[in-house]
Structures are given as structure tokens and as C-alpha cells.
N, C-alpha and C positions, 0 to 999 in steps of 0.2 A: 635294440637299444632303448633303455629305460626310463623315463623322463618322470621327476617328481615335481608336482605343481604345488607352491606355496601357496598360502593363504593367511588372512587376519580375519578374526571373528569380533565385530563393533556390535555393542548390546548398547540401545539408548531405552530410556525411561523417560515417559513425560506425562506431567498432571497437568490439563490444560482448562484454561478459564479464561477466556478473552474476547477481543473482537478484531477487525480486521478493518484498514483503511481501506475506501473505495473511491471510484471517481465521481465527482459531483459537477453540475452544469456550470462550465466556464470556469475548471481548475485554472487557477493564472500562478505560474512561476515563472522563474527568470533568475539572472545572475546579479547580485548587486556587489556583494561585500568582497572585498579584495585582500586575502591572507599575505602577510608579508612572512618574515624569515625569522629563524630561529636555530638555536644549536641542534640540529637534526642527527638521526642514524640511516646512513645511505645503505640500500638495502642493493644487494649484487646476490644474482641467483649463480648457484654453482651444483655440483654433485655432491652427496653427502649423504651419510647415514644418520639412522635415526638419530642417535645418542648426539650428534653434532648439531639439531635445530635450537633454535631459540624463540623467544618472543619479544618483541616490541613492544613493551607493555604501557609506555606514555602515551598514548593517545586521548587526547582531551574528547571531551563529549561532541562540542558543538562549533569545532574550528580545527582544520587541519593546520599541518605546520610545512607543508610544502609550499612553492611558490605559485602553486596553481590560483585561479579564481573558484572561489564556489558559489554554489546557487544558494539563493536567498529565496524565501516562499512567501510571494506577495499576493496572497488569494484570500477570496470575499467568504465564499460559503464553508462552512465548519466543516473540518476535516482532523478527526480525532487521532492523535499521538498513540501508538500500538505499545503498549509494556512488553510483549510476546518477544523472544529472542532464541536465535538459532547461530549456536557457536559453529565456527567452521573448522576444518582441520586447518593446523599450522604448516608451511611449508618450509623446508630445510634454508636458510639464510646467512650471509657474511655480513657482518656490522664493520662498518668502519665511522669516524666522524667527520662530521665538517663545521666549521666555524661559520656563523653566519649570524646575522645583527638580531635582534629581539623582536618576537612577536607580539605585535598588541593583543591581548586577550579579553579587552573588554569594546564593544560596540554597541551603539546607540543608533537607531532608524527611526525617521519619522515620517508619513507621508499623507496624501491626502488627494481628493479627486471629485468629479460629478458624481451623481447619486448619493452626495454625501458621504463619498467613501472615506475610511479613515484607517491609518495603519501605523503602529509603533510595537519598537520592539526593543530588548535590551539585553544582553548578554554580558556577564559578569563569569570569568573563569579563571583557573589557576595556572601560573605559568607551568612550565614541564617539569614533573620532577620525578624520579626513580623510582617512588614508591605510590605518590598519592597524587591524584587528579581528580579536582572537580569543577562542577559549573553550576550556574544559574539562568535559566531563560525565560524572560516574559514576552509575551505574544497580545498584540490586540487586534482585529481586524473587524472593519463594520462598513454598512452600507445601506440604503434602502434597498427594499425588494427588487423594482424595478418593474413590475410587471404593468403591461401596457392599457390604455384605456379605461382603468379604474382606479378606484380612490386608494386600491391597495398598494400602488404606485408609492405612497407615504409610510409602509409598513418597514421598520428597522430588520437589520439582521446584525447580531455582534457575535464575534468568536474573541474568548479572553482564555489565556493558558498560562501556567507557570508551571516549569519542570526544572527540578533540580538534581543533581547528579554525582555521584562519588566515586572513584574508583582506585580500590588499594592493590598493589602488585606486590606477592610475596616472591620467594624462591621458584616456588612450584603452581602459584594459582595468581590469579586474576579477579577480585572480587568487584562486582558492581551494583551499587544502591541506585535507585530511582523513586522520585516522589512527584506525581503528577498531579495538580489540581487545575480544572478547567469548567470555565461556567460560559454557555452558549445562549443566545437569545435568539429564537426562530420566530416568524410570525405565520400566522395560517393564514393563507392569502390563496385566490386562485380560482374562488367558485363565482358565478353570478350571482349578482347581489340580490336576496330575497328581499321582498317590500317590508318586512316584518323585520329587519337585522339592518341595523346602522353600520354603513363601512368600515368607520372608524372605532367600532366597538369590538371588531373580529379580535378575538384574543391572540396572545402572545403566550411563550413558555420558555422560562428556564431550564434549561438542559444542564445538570450538571456532573460530574465525574472525579473521582477522587481516585488514586492510585498508589499503590507502593509495590515496588518487586526488589527480589534479591535474586543477583544471577553470581555464579562462579564457574572458570575456567580454567584448568590444568592449562600452564603455558610450556610446559617443558615435557618430551617425551620420552617415555619410558627407554632404559638401555633395552638391548636385545637378549637380555635374559629376562626379562619383564614378561609373564604370560599375560597378566591381567591388571588392569589400573583403571581409575575414576577418573572420567574426560572433564565432565561439566555436568549443571545441575543450576535448578533456583527454582524460586518462590514469586508468586505475585498475587494482588488483590485489588479487583477494581470495584467500585460500586458506581451506578448509571442512577441518576434522578432525574428521566426523562419527560416530567410533566405530569399532569393530569393525573397525578396520583399512580404512577407509573415506576417503577425502581426493580433494579436486579443485582445483585450481589454475583461474582466473577471470583474465580479464584484458581491459581496456576502452581503447579511445581515440574520440575524435568530434569530428568538425571542420564547419564549416558556414562558407559562401560564400555573396554575394549578387550578384547583379548587377542595377543600377538601371536603368529606364526610366523609369517616373513610377507609375503606379495600382494595375492589377493585380498580382497576386504569383501565380509562377511559381515551385514549390518543388520539389528534389531531395534526397530521405534516401535515404542510401548507408551501409550498417553491415554489420559483420562481428564475429560473435562467435566465440570460441575456447571450449573446456572442454577439460581433460585430467582424467580421474576414473580412482581405482586402487579397486577392489573386495575385499573379502573374496572373492569367487566367483571372480574374473579376475586370474591372475598379471599379466598384462601391463595397462598402461594403455589406456584407450577416448578417443579424441580426437574433439571435434563440432567442425567448421568450420562455423558459421551466418553468412548475410547476407543483407542487406536491399537492394533497390532500390525508391525509393517515388517517383514522381514526381506530384504535382499542380498545381493552380490553384485559385484561389479570389480572389473579388471580390464586387461588388455594383453591380448596375443597378437602380435605383427601388426597391421595396418587395423585391427580390428579394436575397438573400445567397447565393452560389452556393459549390461546392468540388467539382471533378472531378480526380481519380486513378486511379491504380495503385497494387496492392502486390504486390511479389514478394520471398518468402522462401524461402530452401533451405537445407539443411543437408547436408555430407557429413562420413558416420559410417567412423572406422576403427578397426583394434584390436579389433572385435565377431568373431562366429564368422563373420557375412555382413554384410559392408561394404556400404553402400547411400548412395542419393543420393535426397532426397525434396523436395518444395517444393510450393509453396501460390502462386496467382495471383489475388488479389482486387482488384475493383472498388473505386473509393472518390465516392460521390456524396452530397454534402449538398446539402439546398437547404431556403431558409426563407424565408418571406414575413409580415409583418405586416399582416393585412388589417384589422383594431380597433387603434387605437394601445391599447397596455396592457390591450386586452380579449381579442383573439384574434390568434395567431400559429399558422401550420400550417407544419408541417415534415415531411421525408423523406428518404429516402436507402438507399444500401444501401453497406456498410461492412465492412471483412474485414480480421481481422489475425490474426497468428499469433505464437506464445512457444516460444521453444527449453527445452526444461525442463531443470533443470542440478541436481545435487547441492544446492546452497545454497537452491534455489528449492524444492525437496519438503520439505527438514527445516524449512525455514520454515513449510510448512503442516502437513506433519505429523513433529513430531520421532521418532516410533517407528517409523522403517521396518528392515525387515529387512537392508538395506544391499545386497540382490541386486538392482538396479535397471536399468530401460533409459531412455536420456533422450530421449525422443521430439519428434519437432517437432510442435505440435497447432496447429490453425486453426481459427478459426470465423469466419464469412462470415453476416452478417445484415443484414435487408430492414427497415425501420421507418417507422411512417407516424405522426403524434400532433399536438398541438394543445397550447398552453399561453397564460397569460395570467392577468388577475385577475378575479376575479367581482364583488365588491364592498369597496371601500376596499383593506385590504391583502391580501385573502385570496387564495391565487393556487391555481391549478391547474392541475394537467399529465395528457395521457391518452396511452397511448402503446400502438400494438400490433405486434410482432415477428414475422418467423420468422428462424429462425438454422439452419445447418446447420454442425455441430461433426466435423472429422476429428480420430481422434487426442486424443479429449478424455480429461483426465487424470480418474482417480478412485483411490482407496486402498480395500483389501481384505484383508481379514486372510489372513496366508502360514500359518495352522494353526488349527484347529478345537476340539479337544476335549484338544489337548495342545500344549505350546510345542515351539518349533522351536531348533533346534542352531546355533547360530552362533559359529566358533570355539571350540568346546568350552564355549559355556556355552548354557544354556536361557532363552528369551526368547519374551514373545507380542509381536509385532511385527505390522507392515503392513507390503503390497506397494503399489507403483506399477504398477496396468493401465491399458490404453489401450482405450476404447471407437472403434472404427474410424468407423462412421458414425451420427452421431446427428444427428437433427432437433428442434427444438425452436419451438413455436408460442407467444405469452405475451401477455400484457396485464395492462399498469401504470397503476395512476392513482394520483395525490396529491394531497394541499392539504394547503396551509401557511400559518399567519398569524403573522408576522414583525410585533409591537408592542414599543413601548420596553421595558418591563418583563415582557412574555411572549410565550413563543414556543410554538405548538404547531403538529406536523405528523405526517399520517398517512398511511399509503398502504395498497395491495391489489395485490397480483399472483398471476395465476394461468398456469400452465404446463403444458403438455403434452409427452410425448416419444417419439419413435417412432425405430424404427431398434434397433441394439444397445444390449443392458442399460448404464445409468448409472447405476451405483449412486450412492446419496445424494442423487438429484436431488429437489430442492422445488417440488412441483406447486402448493403452497397457502403463501403468507406476507404476514401480516398484521402491522402496526407501528405504534406510534405513540408520540409524543415529546413532553413538557410540560419546559419549562423557566422558572422564574420568579425576577427577581433586584430586588431595591430595597436601596439602602443597602449595607450589610455583609453582609446575607444572599443566598444563592443556595439554591435549591431544583430539582432535574430527576428526571425518572424515563424509564424508557424501559420499552415493553412491545413483543415478539414474539410472533406464532406461526407454526409451521412445520409444514405437515402434507403428504399425498401422497408421502412418501421412498420411493422404489424401493430393494428390497433382494430380492437373489437369494435363490430357495427353500434354496440349500445352509448360508445364514445363518439360518435359521429360530431358530435359539438366541439369534443377537443382531439382536432387530428395531430397526431404524428406526422407531422411532412416533414418533407428533406431539408436539410440546412447546408448552409456551409460556414464556418466558425474562420475567420482571420483573425490573430493578435501578432503584435510587433513591439518591440523594445529597444530601448539606446539605453547603454548604461558608459559614463564617463568616468575618469578619477582625474579628479583637478592636483589631488597632492597626495604624499604618503597616508593622512588621514582621511582625507575628504572624498568621499566620489557622489554622483548623484545619477537617479536612474528614470526615464520615462519611460511608462507603459501604456500600451493601448490594447483595449480587449473588443470583441466581437465587433472590428472595424468595417465589416458590411452590414451594420444594424440589423441581425436575422432577427426576425420576432419568435423564433421555434419555442417549443414546448420540450424538457426532459420528461414530463410526465403529462398525463390529460389536465390541461388546467394551469400548470404550473410553468409559466413562461421565464425565460433568461431575461437579464436585464439588456439591453440595448447598448451602443458604441459606448463605452466608459474608457477615461483616462484617468492615470496617477500618476502623480510626482514622488518620489520618494528620494530622502536627502538620507546619509548613511556616515558615521562619524565613527572610526574605532583609534583607540587607543591602547 
């Protein structure tokens, strides 16, 4: 018997220049705003041909239109907003209309707490429109640094951001434009005080970002007669001024093309990234040209879902003392089979990724950089096996083991020990980016999740072992738990995280990266249709741990936030 396997070919072209958001010490998030209702479109899944697919394009940028509560970020440390985009495939849907009350499109929040904490946000957005949606968000957050036992306790840290968004939907495409203005003030703190330096004279710096992006996405699927279609694309630009006479230009464009044949997907991602950086330590600009070629195919046969591919990423550097070209070639193999419905699914694979480090992405992770950095291409090659499913009722589990090889793994260390460093005639206590050339990580991770109607609980444990080059700040043991309870107008939640086994060089015994346990909690209460209040508590165990050598987190901190939407 002859069998004919059908397939679809997808081609993606990308021009990348941008950064990534990453975890900061004591990242603080919670839920506060509650979205009301509006005339919405109800989505119902069903089996349909490609020609029947539609797109719900009236999605506002800053709030949803369901009756669910949305998370509101209440964090103090700077966290940049990414202008990157990755359009997803649009599933087939059926549309119906339900008449509901009008949705508030404006929101104002103000808050404050100890450590001179301050919070303010304002959201202005349009009501739903069939063709045009726009919105503007302004955000301010601030606090004192909170380093114990030194005068740097008085050093402030501020984050200010304005994001504007406009989307227009046509019959076949959705166009999205974003503009970003960001100004963060950071203080260089955390060093032992030299006798020649007055603590209060330790400088801070304004770090600024200006970004603009244009994206477009095809929102209708071609008919079966179409073999080739333009799916999505966009361009973006971001300028970063990190202080200390250091700046960077980033630009990006991305395009996706699809060739249809039937069932199986064969895809090709093409990317190019450019970065031009001016550093206080280098009178000339350094340029980084990064590109990616990643073909892969995916599909399903019986109970087996599969994905096979390859990831090639390379960077050509110019303007440094020694120009170079470096690259990684990684396989992409992902397999999953559901052996017992809802109870047992096994999976495994080998997946490689690479990241071009930039000034923008580094100060997102660590604002306190000495600005004398090299922006290397970091690679990670991970093999893994695992299983997941439901044990009983809604209790879900997941167990995974992995082996990861890392090349030029990014980490941060002090650029000085007992003294401050001089940068442009100013004394600062900063960090510098360094790279571990070859690191091998073996790890085991287990998770349990229990999602109920009014109560959600989750816990996980992760054990890691590292070999090869020293990898500062590695986390050998990580334990975490989360609970959330919501009923009527009241919502309560808590998070607990333990971290141990962090590596620290013998040269930095003065700044040990000790084990720590971090507990945070929140209480949200809705007073009426427009007004709600939130109470947040961070580092409730008052742990004085360090995220990097000499850079400690704040002690126990509380914040009260008042939310009004109309």
C-alpha cells in the first residue's frame, strides 16, 4: 500500500538587534487591576479547514477584555521592556458575540512604602475598534538601594518609562507600531568605603533608552490553492545610553514566508543582528554582526509529536583590538509521546540556542556595570528527557533530567575589591561582564501543580552540578513554592524560594554568595467597580543576601498600592 506524506514549508527571515529582559534581585510582581467587561467575541474551538481561519484583531495593548484579573507589575529594580516580536500561528476558530458592560480603558495607580519606595502608573487606551486600537502607558518606580551597614543605604534607584502603542487591522494584516521612552537612575554602591572617598559622593548614572518598532502580521490564512504567502515581518530600532559615555545602537527587521503543501511543517528561520557600541574605554565604535539560520521540520504521527532541525548562529566583530568570527551549530530534536491519556507523557530531545550579548541586554540584568565590556556570543546546548501528566484529579507533575554544555557563558564579577574603580574621573563600585568558556551543567528538576477554582498551589525542586570553568553565581540547589487564593473581592498569595550552592571565586571571599531564602506575599481587595487596593510584602524573612559580590538586596519591605480605573 502506498502512503503519501503531505507537508508544508515555512520560511522566516529576521534582522535582529535588540535585548532581552532578565531576572533581577527581588523582582516583584503581583495582581492588582481587575478588568471589567465589554462586548467581546467568544472563541470556540472546532475542526476546520485552513480557509475558515479568522483573526481577532481587536486586542488592546495594555489590558484584556475578559473578566479575568490581570497581573500588575510592582517592581523596584529596573527591567527593560523588549521591542522584540515573535508572531504565533493563528488557529482556526468560530466567532460569536456576547453583549457585556463597557470595559474601563483608563487606569491610575499610586503607591509607596518603606525604603522611600514609590510607585505610579497611568494607562490610557482606546475602546475596542474593528480597525484601530491604541494605548499609552506611563510607569514610575523608585526606592533607596537598601545596602545594609553602609551609607549607600541612602543611594536612590528610579525607573521611568513611557510606552505608546498603535495597531491597525485590515482585511488581511494587522499592523502594530510601538514607541518606547525609558530613563532609569541607578547608584553605584556596594564597595568597602575607601578612606579617600566620601560615600555620598559615589555617583549614580541615568540610563536612557529610546525605541521604535513597526510590526505586521498576516491575519488570514491562504486558501488551499495558494502555495506561497507572506506571513509576518517588522522593523525596530533601539538606542541605549548607559551612562559613563557608553552608548549603543540596535536595529531589527524580521520577515516570515510560508509555502503550503498540506500537513507536515518545514520551517526556516533566518536572522541578522547588528550592534554598534561606543565605550568609555574605546575611542572608536565596535560593531557586532550576528545572524542565524535555523531550518526545522515538525509534525505528528500517531501518538508521537516530533520536531527536527538545526540552529546555526554566528557573529562577526569589528572595531576591537582583534576582529574575530565565532559561531555555533546546534541540533534541534524534540520528541513527545502520550502513553496514557492525561496521566503519562514522555518527552526528550536535544536543543541548542545562542544569544548575542549587547549593552542593552547586559544593563537589563545588571545596571551597575563598569562599562568596559565585551559583547560575546553565548551558546547553550541542552539534552533532556522527562515525563509529565496528572497524578490524581487536577494534581499535575513533571520530572526532567538534563545535560547542558555552555560556551562563553555570561556572568558578572566585581571590577574592584577593596577600592572603587575610576571611570571618567569618577570613583564607582561596579561590576564587569566576564565569560566562562566551557561549562557543563547536569540537572534534575521536579514540579507539582494543583490548579483549583479558587486555590492554586505549586512547588518545585531543582538540583544542579557544574563542571569545567568557574561559573560565578551558579545555583546548585533551588526550592520554591507558590500559593494563591481568590474568592469574591479578596485575593491572597505568597511565594517562597530557597537558593543554595552558589559558586564564588576564592578571590572574592570578602563578598560571599551565601545561601538564602526569600519570602514575599500580597493581599488584593476590590472595594467597588472602580477602586481596589493592594498590599505587598517583600523579603519578609529579612535575608541580607547578595545577588553579586558586594551588591546586597533590600531588607524586609512593604508597599501599599491604590488602583483606580474608569
